[in-house]
N, C-alpha and C positions, 0 to 999 in steps of 0.2 A: 605823647609818648616820648618824642625826642627830647622834650623838656625834662622828662624824668631821667633819661639817659645822660643828658648833659649835666643836670644837677648832680647826679651820682658821680660823674667823672670829675666835676669841679671839686668834689670832696675827696677825690683820689689823692690830692696833695696831702691831706690830713692822714689818710690811710697809709701813705708811704712812710710816715714817721714810725720808726720801730717801736717807740713807746706807746703809740696809739693803734698799731696794726693788729688789733684783736678782732678776729673774724666774728661777725654777729651770727646768731643762729638764724637759719632761714625760717620764714613764716611757717607755722604749723597748719597743715591743711589735711582735712579728711581725705583718705585715699580713694577719692571718687574719680576714676579715670575719665569719665565724661566731663566733669567739671574742669579738671586740669587740661583736657584737650581743648575745651572751649576757651580757657584762659590763654593757652598757647596760640590759638587762632586770633584772639584779640591782640595779643602782643605782636604777632607777625604782621597783622593788618595795620596796626597803629604805628608800627616802627617805620614803615616806608622803606625807602631805598637804603640799604646798609652802607653803600659807598658814600651816599650823601651824609649820612649820620657821622661816619668816620671823618669825612672832609670837614664837617662842621666842628669837630673836636680839635682840629689842628691848631687854630689860633689860641684858644684857651689853654691848650696843653703847652704851647710855647711860653705863654705867660706864666704858667705854673712852673716850668723848668727854670725860668728866670727868678721866680720867687724862691726856688729851692737852691739857688746859688750859681746857676749858669747864666751869668749876666749878659753875655754877648748874644744878641738875637740870632745871629747866624749859627752859632754853636747850639743854642737851644733848639733851633729848627732842625739841625742835624740829629739831635737826640730824639726829638719827636718823630722825625721821619724814619730813623734807623732802629729805634728801640721802643718808644712808647706806643705809637700807632700799630706797629706789627704785633706787639704783645697784646694790646687790647683786641685787635682783630682776631688773633688766634684763640682768644677766650670769649669772644663775643656771644657765642651760643650759650655759654654759662650765664652771662648776664640776662639773656632772654629767658632762660629757665628760671632764674631768680625772680624776674619780673612776672612771669606766668604764675609762679607760686604765690607771689604777693596779690595778684589779681584774684586768684582762686581762693585765697584766704579771706578776701573782703567781699567779693561779689558772688551771688548765687549763680548756679549753672544757667538758669533762665536769663538772668541779667547779662551774663557773659555772652550768651548766644545772641541776645538783642544788640549788644554793643558790637559784636563781630558783624552782624547783619548791617548795622549802621555804617561801618567802615567799608562795606561793599557798595554802598550807595554813592552817587556823585558827590553829595555833601560830605560824606565820610572821606572820600578820596581827596576832596579839596581841603578838608581839615588836616590831613596828613601832609599835604603839600605846603600848607600855611604854617605848620608847626614851628619851623625855624624863626619866622618873623614874629609869631605869637610869643614864643619863648623869650626872644630878645626884648620885645615890648613889655612883657610881664617882669622880666628881670630889671629892666630900666625903671619901670614903675615902682617896683618894690624898693629899689635903691633910693629913688627919690622920696618915697614915703618914709622909709627909715631915716633918711637924711633930714627930712622936715621935722621928725620927732626927736632928733638927737639933742637939741638944746633942752627940751622938756625932760627927756630921759636923764641927761647929765645932772640936771638940777634935782630931780626926784631921787636919783641914786645917791647923790651927795647928802641929801637930807636923811635918807634912810640909813646910810652908813653912819652919819652923825648920831642918829637916834639909837643905833646899836652900840655906840661908843667906839666905833672903828675909826681910827685916825689915819688910816692909809699906810701906816708903818708896821702895824701888827699883822702877822700872818694868820692869826687865829680869827675865825668868824665869830 
């Protein structure tokens, strides 16, 4: 779950661009209160400690501030501490609601109850504790995987562009 939160927050930089800041429609879910309640239970259990999640966001958010133009690390950190994290924290329950809707849209009430029960077990609690390390390992692995495919992708993209008659100078596809 933390990986979902962090992935969503990494994309925050994209969402902060005015040209791209079009809110998406929330997932459509049948108005089954039991299903939504089960989804909220899963999200709450899977989320773990809110303070730990917020703390895990700090370093990536500093990097995002630097990418957005606040190049000095100390100033970027001030913006994260004074603006970004407090804003995210004040809207955190909204994020959890959106996540619960997404879970309820995809999983049945029975599956949601089973997942919530799992998070109540020692293995589920260990899974929540391990999420930050798992998320980092998955992100690193994905970056390495994409990096290993980059030469092949570049070559294939160049050939496909050539096959379409795109010379790289034309704006038309």
